Steps between C-alpha positions, in 0.01 A plus 500: 500500500233278674312808597504632144354158390223534758409849368487359163287208600264713696415712190663827613679722254870446521584834331378708787730319730792529268458875448480535890815286528683717240383821670632378852835385345551853329424675826746275687771582248454869542499472873822287469677767284374788743649309788829440334527866420424579854758271637758651260408846612533396867837344445632797298387744783665287760836473308496881441447565857765270618749645247413848613550410856828342431608806310425714804690266737799503260502875456475549869782264556725687239411819667632369829169489683480219758220266361521259806228699686276501195530121443444437870177714491375316191571159661322593826200635315476178299526299801238710673264464207553117479460425867266772615 
């Protein structure tokens, strides 16, 4: 508010600054909505991928396929990626 008072005291047109402020705020709101949509999309893709992989594991287990080696491969690959 002090800065705005200084602008008025110096004789500058406050309407110009107000319209720039409104323009910036609208741009930030649009960016915020896009970011929320992006996060929602990423979370949805992650959940669908997790459910699909769980379906494959359950289907393999019901079919009698040994999933121990698959899990061991995944864990070792994950550890390699984390500590390599």
